C-alpha positions in Angstrom: 110.4 14.6 -119.1 111.3 16.6 -121.7 110.7 20.2 -122.3 111.3 23.5 -125.0 112.1 27.1 -124.5 111.9 29.0 -127.5 110.2 27.5 -130.9 113.6 25.6 -132.9 114.5 27.0 -135.9 111.0 29.0 -136.2 112.7 32.0 -134.1 115.6 32.0 -136.5 118.4 30.2 -133.8 119.8 27.3 -134.1 118.4 24.5 -132.3 120.2 22.9 -129.2 119.2 19.9 -127.1 120.2 19.3 -123.7 120.4 16.3 -121.9 121.2 15.9 -118.1 119.5 14.3 -115.5 120.0 17.1 -113.0 117.3 20.2 -113.5 119.7 22.5 -112.3 122.3 21.5 -114.6 119.7 22.0 -117.5 118.6 25.4 -115.9 122.3 26.8 -115.8 122.7 26.1 -119.3 119.9 26.9 -120.7 120.5 30.2 -119.5 123.8 30.3 -120.8 122.5 29.4 -124.6 119.2 31.2 -124.7 120.2 34.2 -126.2 121.8 32.9 -128.9 120.1 29.0 -129.2 116.5 27.6 -129.2 117.3 25.3 -126.3 115.4 22.2 -125.9 116.2 20.5 -122.5 115.1 16.6 -121.3 116.3 15.2 -118.2 116.6 11.3 -120.0 117.8 9.7 -123.0 114.6 8.6 -124.0 112.3 12.1 -123.8 115.3 13.2 -125.8 115.3 11.2 -128.7 111.1 12.2 -128.4 112.4 15.6 -129.0 114.7 15.3 -131.5 112.2 13.3 -133.9 110.6 16.1 -133.6 112.7 19.4 -133.9 115.3 21.0 -135.9 118.1 20.6 -133.6 121.9 21.3 -134.7 124.0 20.2 -131.8 123.2 18.0 -128.7 124.7 18.2 -125.8 124.4 15.4 -123.4 125.7 14.1 -120.5 127.3 11.1 -119.6 125.9 9.6 -116.4 122.6 9.5 -116.7 119.5 6.7 -115.6 118.7 4.6 -118.7 121.2 4.5 -121.4 124.3 6.2 -120.7 125.3 9.5 -122.8 127.0 8.0 -125.0 124.2 4.8 -125.5 122.2 8.1 -126.1 124.2 10.0 -128.8 124.9 6.8 -130.3 121.2 6.3 -131.0 120.6 10.0 -131.6 123.3 9.9 -134.6 120.7 7.4 -136.4 117.9 9.8 -136.1 119.5 13.5 -136.5 122.9 14.6 -138.3 123.1 17.2 -134.9 126.9 17.6 -134.0 127.2 15.7 -130.8 128.8 17.0 -127.5 129.6 14.6 -124.5 129.9 16.1 -121.2 132.0 13.6 -119.3 133.5 13.6 -115.7 135.8 10.4 -116.7 139.2 10.4 -115.6 140.1 7.1 -117.2 141.8 8.3 -120.9 140.4 4.7 -122.3 136.5 4.6 -121.3 136.7 8.2 -122.5 138.0 7.0 -125.6 135.6 4.3 -125.9 132.7 6.7 -125.2 133.8 9.3 -127.5 134.0 6.4 -130.3 130.7 4.7 -129.3 128.6 8.0 -129.6 130.1 9.3 -132.8 130.9 12.6 -131.1 132.1 15.6 -132.4 133.2 16.8 -129.1 133.5 16.2 -125.3 134.6 18.3 -122.3 135.4 17.2 -118.9 133.6 18.0 -115.6 133.6 20.7 -113.9 133.5 23.1 -116.7 133.7 26.5 -118.5 130.4 28.5 -119.3 132.2 30.1 -121.7 134.2 27.1 -123.2 130.8 25.0 -123.4 129.3 27.9 -124.9 132.3 28.3 -127.5 132.4 24.6 -128.3 128.3 24.6 -129.1 128.8 27.6 -131.5 131.5 25.6 -133.4 129.2 22.7 -133.2 126.2 24.6 -134.8 129.0 26.0 -137.4 130.3 22.4 -137.7 126.5 21.3 -138.2 125.6 24.4 -140.7 128.3 23.4 -142.9 128.3 19.9 -142.9 124.4 20.3 -144.3 125.7 23.0 -147.0 128.4 20.2 -148.1 125.2 17.4 -148.1 123.2 19.7 -150.0 126.1 20.4 -152.6 127.0 16.7 -153.3 123.4 15.3 -153.5 122.8 18.0 -156.1 125.9 17.3 -158.0 124.9 13.6 -158.0 121.4 14.5 -159.3 122.7 16.3 -161.7 125.7 13.5 -162.7 123.4 10.8 -162.7 120.5 12.5 -165.4 122.4 14.4 -167.8 122.5 12.5 -170.9 126.3 12.7 -171.8 129.1 10.2 -170.9 130.3 11.6 -166.8 132.8 9.5 -164.9 135.2 10.5 -161.7 138.5 8.9 -161.4 140.6 9.1 -158.0 144.2 9.0 -158.2 145.3 5.9 -158.9 142.7 5.9 -161.9 140.4 3.6 -160.4 136.8 4.6 -161.3 135.0 6.3 -157.8 131.8 7.5 -159.7 129.8 6.8 -162.9 126.8 8.1 -164.3 124.1 6.1 -166.1 125.0 7.5 -169.6 128.5 6.4 -168.9 126.9 3.2 -168.0 125.2 2.5 -171.5 
């Protein structure tokens, strides 16, 4: 199931999607975040993916152990839909299993259980800032590419070894 508190970006707050199959954890995280973030909640990965497609989300927080896809599997699928920063809440004691989950889910950060509320809130704030900066960088990159690709003058970029890394259509001609 899925629910939403707040109304996404419309209220000026960054969106945070929290996925956990335990309602009391969803409620506690929602209470912790609702003053600073628009909080969306889901009890399973499928419902969360639906929310992700419909809402502007800066950060996704997911429990690792859930029915259906595990947290890292859900986060891997989420990364194909959204550039949101991803945080995994995990009970893993095995470091190798944790590393595998972090890599699979392309995770910004993780927090081991039991987590401290202040620590989680700080991590989410940093992840939201990371998302915001990544969007700015992507916009600037896309703008630079659009300009260089449409300028009639020859433009190219080379790396330290003097290999071409980018050339515009005018230079190609």
